[in-house]
Backbone as CSV, one residue per row, in Angstrom:
resi,resn,N_x,N_y,N_z,CA_x,CA_y,CA_z,C_x,C_y,C_z
1,MET,3.108,-2.271,4.837,3.960,-0.727,5.221,4.119,-0.216,6.742
2,SER,5.182,0.036,6.890,4.920,0.822,8.384,5.762,2.193,8.163
3,TYR,5.205,2.812,8.813,5.781,4.374,9.046,6.197,4.795,10.276
4,ARG,7.211,5.371,10.579,7.551,6.183,11.914,6.775,7.192,12.397
5,ASP,7.125,8.012,11.138,6.051,9.461,11.339,4.971,9.318,10.222
6,PRO,3.684,9.386,10.005,2.778,9.127,9.177,2.917,10.663,8.901
7,TYR,3.104,11.466,9.166,3.105,12.891,8.530,4.443,13.388,7.801
8,ASP,5.498,12.393,7.952,6.759,12.570,7.325,6.789,12.563,5.742
9,ASP,6.731,13.792,5.077,6.383,13.439,3.326,7.646,12.410,3.123
10,ASP,8.838,12.531,3.755,9.736,11.158,2.914,9.368,10.049,3.411
11,ALA,8.686,9.710,4.295,8.392,8.374,4.487,7.246,7.632,3.920
12,GLN,6.745,8.847,3.069,5.292,8.282,2.272,5.984,7.802,0.643
13,PRO,5.242,7.095,-0.035,5.605,6.652,-1.282,5.146,7.652,-2.499
14,ILE,5.935,7.809,-3.746,5.757,9.157,-4.616,4.993,8.311,-5.511
15,CYS,3.935,8.920,-6.065,3.127,8.489,-7.136,3.989,8.394,-8.444
16,PRO,3.742,6.971,-8.855,4.738,6.707,-10.226,3.931,7.335,-11.382
17,SER,3.204,7.799,-11.018,2.268,8.379,-12.340,2.407,9.952,-12.425
18,CYS,2.555,10.605,-11.176,2.432,12.026,-11.432,3.616,12.476,-10.744
19,GLY,4.524,11.731,-9.655,5.461,12.393,-8.865,4.850,12.788,-7.475
20,VAL,3.919,12.756,-7.177,3.243,13.731,-6.110,3.342,12.952,-4.864
21,THR,3.411,13.230,-3.773,3.669,12.469,-2.511,2.134,11.668,-2.386
22,MET,2.052,10.476,-2.183,0.598,9.755,-2.132,0.596,9.879,-0.318
23,HIS,-0.767,9.549,0.022,-1.279,9.417,1.256,-2.021,8.051,1.767
24,PRO,-1.732,7.535,2.986,-2.496,6.494,2.850,-3.909,6.374,3.342
25,LEU,-4.835,5.606,3.004,-6.359,5.651,3.048,-6.804,4.787,4.335
26,ILE,-5.990,4.464,5.047,-6.328,3.511,6.342,-7.561,4.319,7.311
27,ASP,-7.587,5.465,7.036,-9.022,6.419,7.766,-10.186,5.988,7.124
28,GLU,-10.192,5.712,5.772,-11.510,5.029,5.005,-11.567,3.810,5.154
29,GLY,-10.550,3.098,6.090,-10.360,1.441,6.067,-9.970,0.799,4.782
30,ILE,-9.185,1.535,4.016,-8.874,0.768,2.586,-6.925,0.667,3.062
31,ASP,-6.716,-0.724,3.045,-5.188,-0.808,2.773,-4.697,-0.528,1.391
32,ALA,-4.453,1.025,1.419,-3.885,1.291,0.234,-3.171,2.966,0.310
33,ASP,-2.513,3.186,-0.491,-2.052,4.685,-0.593,-2.836,5.135,-1.879
34,GLU,-2.859,6.517,-1.751,-3.609,7.378,-2.939,-3.009,8.629,-3.216
35,CYS,-2.639,8.759,-4.324,-2.429,10.076,-4.852,-3.337,11.065,-4.778
36,ARG,-3.210,12.362,-4.211,-4.396,13.493,-4.157,-4.525,14.098,-5.332
37,GLU,-3.602,14.128,-6.306,-3.272,14.737,-7.049,-4.085,14.332,-8.389
38,CYS,-3.863,13.065,-8.982,-4.219,12.200,-9.995,-5.081,10.998,-9.593
39,GLY,-5.228,10.392,-7.997,-5.976,9.779,-7.828,-5.395,7.974,-7.993
40,PHE,-4.174,7.929,-8.164,-3.705,6.688,-8.618,-3.569,5.898,-7.113
41,ARG,-4.011,4.538,-7.019,-4.072,3.685,-5.840,-2.673,2.712,-5.907
42,ALA,-2.127,2.625,-4.739,-1.309,1.293,-4.700,-1.604,0.534,-3.679
43,ALA,-1.978,-0.479,-3.671,-2.538,-1.722,-2.460,-1.320,-1.839,-1.526
44,TRP,-1.706,-2.131,-0.500,-0.836,-2.478,0.623,-0.456,-3.846,0.369
45,PRO,0.704,-4.701,0.552,1.031,-6.045,0.694,-0.093,-6.771,1.726
46,ASN,-0.967,-7.656,1.400,-1.407,-8.570,2.332,-0.772,-9.591,3.174
47,ALA,-0.854,-9.111,4.689,0.134,-10.155,5.274,-0.671,-11.884,5.273
48,ASP,-1.695,-11.690,5.155,-2.859,-12.714,5.013,-2.218,-13.662,4.161
49,ALA,-2.091,-13.298,2.833,-1.887,-13.640,1.462,-0.223,-14.526,1.710
50,ALA,0.492,-13.751,2.428,1.989,-14.088,2.693,1.575,-15.369,3.708
51,GLY,1.075,-15.292,4.531,0.629,-16.632,5.409,0.153,-17.576,4.731
52,ALA,-0.871,-17.459,3.816,-1.418,-18.586,2.970,-0.578,-19.550,2.137
53,ALA,0.682,-19.051,1.821,1.556,-19.533,1.190,2.371,-20.265,2.091
54,GLU,2.509,-20.067,3.319,3.054,-21.181,4.179,2.321,-22.129,4.600
55,ASN,1.097,-22.048,4.475,0.203,-23.107,4.934,-0.166,-23.764,3.953
56,GLY,0.061,-23.866,2.549,-0.004,-24.471,1.538,-1.608,-24.513,0.899
57,ASP,-1.950,-23.198,1.196,-3.113,-22.268,0.742,-2.942,-21.758,-0.474
58,ASP,-1.766,-21.697,-1.026,-1.538,-20.513,-1.903,-2.084,-20.999,-3.253
59,ASP,-3.002,-20.473,-4.056,-3.598,-21.067,-5.276,-2.973,-20.380,-6.544
60,ARG,-1.976,-19.675,-6.372,-1.163,-19.002,-7.642,-0.649,-20.332,-8.598
61,TRP,-0.443,-20.126,-9.491,0.504,-20.919,-10.565,1.443,-20.585,-10.023
62,ALA,2.474,-21.872,-10.458,3.994,-22.246,-9.849,4.743,-21.627,-10.768
């Protein structure tokens, strides 16, 4: 995920559970967003996993 302005509520994802704006957990060293209302977490897509598929290291089922 990339954000132009990390404090812009319009750029942040909305919690699918309760509808509150989620906040990044990057300060805690976690690549995810968390809802401060209900605690729902959404992990960020991992760029390393995408590169593994290109290198033939993808162990997912076809």
